[in-house]
N, C-alpha and C positions, 0 to 999 in steps of 0.2 A: 696469897697463893691463888692462882687461877684454877677454875674448876676443871675436872677431868671426867670424862664420860665412862659409865659402866657399860661396856658393850654387851648387847644382847645377842646371843647365838642360840641356834636350835640344833641339837645333836640327836640324830635318830639312830638308835642301836638296833641292828637286825641280827638275830641269832637263829640258827636252825640246827637241830640235832638230827643227823641222818639216821633213818631207820635201818634195821637189818632183819633178815629172815633166816631161819634155820633150814638147812638143806641136808638130806641124808648123805652120809659119807660116801664118796666115790671110791671105786676100787683103786688101790694104790699101785702105781707102776713099780717095776723092779727098782730096787735101790741103786743109786749111782754114787760113785765116790764124790765127795764134796769138792766143788771147784775152789781153787785158791782165792782167797779174799784179799783185797787191798787193805793195808793198814789204815785204821781210822784216822781221819785228819785231826791234828792237834788243835785244840781251841786256845786262842789267845785270851787270857783273862782281861776283862775291861779295866781300864786304869781307875785307880781309886780316886774318889772325888777330892779335889784340892781344898784345903781349908781356906776360909776367906782371908784376903790380904790384911795385914795389921794396919790399924789406923796410924798414919804418920804422926810421930810425936811433935807436939807444938802446932799442928795444923789448925787453922782458924776457919776453914771452910769445909763443907761436905755436900753430898748430894743424895737424893732419894729417887728411886725408880718407882713412880706411882703405879705403873702398870703391874709391877710385881706385887705391890701392896694390895691392890684390888684382887689380883689373881690368887694370891697365896694366903692372905689373912682370912680368918674365920668370918669377920663381918663382910668382907668383900665377896667371898664365896656365897654367903647367904643372900646378899643383895642381888648378885648375878642370878642365883637360882630363882628368886622371886620374879625377876624380869623375864627369865626364860620360860617359867611356868605360865605366866600370863600370855606371853607371846604365842606359846604352843596352843593354849586354850583358844585364843582368838583365831589362830590359823586353822584349827580344826572346825570351829564354827563357820568360818568363811568357806571352807571346803564343802561343808554340808549344804550351805545355801547355794553354792555353785552347782552341786549335783542336782538339786531340785530344779534350778533354773534350766540346766541342760536337758533334764528329762522332759520338761514342758516344751522346750525348743524342738526336741526330737519328735515329740508327739505332734506338734504343729506341722513339722516338715513331712511326716509320714502319713498323718491322718487328716490334715487340714482340708484336703480337697474333698473328702467325703463327709465332713462335718456340716451341720446346719450353719447358716450364716450367724445365728445368735451364739452358738457354741464356739465357733471359730473366733468371733469378736471377743467373747468373754476370755478365751484362752490368750489371745493377743494382749488384752489389757492386763491379764495376770502376769504375763512375761515382762511387759513393760514395768509393772509395779515391782517385780522381783529384781529387775535390773537396777532400778533406782535404789531399792533397799540394800542391794549388795554393795553399791558404790558408797552409800551412807555408812554402812557397817564397816567397810574398809577404812574410811576416814576416821570414824569414831574409835575403831580399834587402835589405829596408829596414835591417836591423841591419848588414849588411855594408857598405852604402853609408855609413851613419852612422859606423861604426867607421873607415872610410877617411877620411871627412871630418874626424873628430876628430883622427886621427893627422896628417893634413896640416896642419890648423889649428895643432896644437901645434908642429909643425916650423916653420911659417911665423912664428908668434909668437916662437919661440926665435931665429929668424934676424933678425927685424926689430927686436927689442928693443934690441940694441946699436947698431943704426943710428939709432934714435930718440935714444938717449943721446948718440951722436956728433954728430948734427945740433944737439941742444939745447946741447951744450958749445961747438960751433963758433960758434953764434949768441949765446952768452952768456945763455941763457934761464934764467929761474927756473921756468917752467911750460910744458909742451907738451900741449895739449888734444887729445882725440879729438873731431873735429868731429861725429860721429854721436851723441855722448852729452853734449856740453857744453851744447846747447840755446841757442846764441847767437841773440839777437834781431838783432844787427848786429855785424860785426867788420871791421876793415880787411883787404881781400883780400891786402894785402902780407904779412900774418902767416901766410898759407898756405904751409907748408913741405913740402907733399906731393911736389912735384917733386924737392926735395932728397933726400927719403927714397927715392923710386923710383930716382933716379940712383945713389945709394950702394948700394942693394940690388942693382942691376944691374951694379955695378962701374964705373959711368961717373964722370966727373969732376963733382963737385957744384958748385953755385953758390958762388962765393967769398964767404966770410963777411966782414962788415965788420970792419975793424980798430979 
């Protein structure tokens, strides 16, 4: 089975609670007869989720959607969270370094002409040093995130491989495809054994295999 990457993404949640102030009650105008109201629109209930298609009797092949395994399994979510946390940390540190660099650049631009030659030279050297450090930090941060990603990916593949073998054995399969790489034009949805893999990976009771 070829490896598959755990994508790192950063989600920033912004929430704001609007404030409110109390005002003294204003004098009420004379009451008017209520205006006719339109009937409330009827809401159409959402369709109930469809049960998974049954596994075709006697089938000897199946497939697994590994993107779903990573996104929905407990191990996959935990690995993604670790990568995201490190990515966010490095992104914050890089932003802090950039702010310091920009502050010095602004100082040189606005006050450089009135500085002594020694002070201006010292500030220019500091800006050059910070530029180099920022570039090195960015490269080191990318390498660190990639190393963690590779490490977690290897651990995940090591953990999921026997699960794949167990599911294939229980179903009596000859082949279990990776849906992302097989390039199916069409395939019976009942051959999708992703739920079986996720349940086994999470320690849940898998779907009963046909006898």
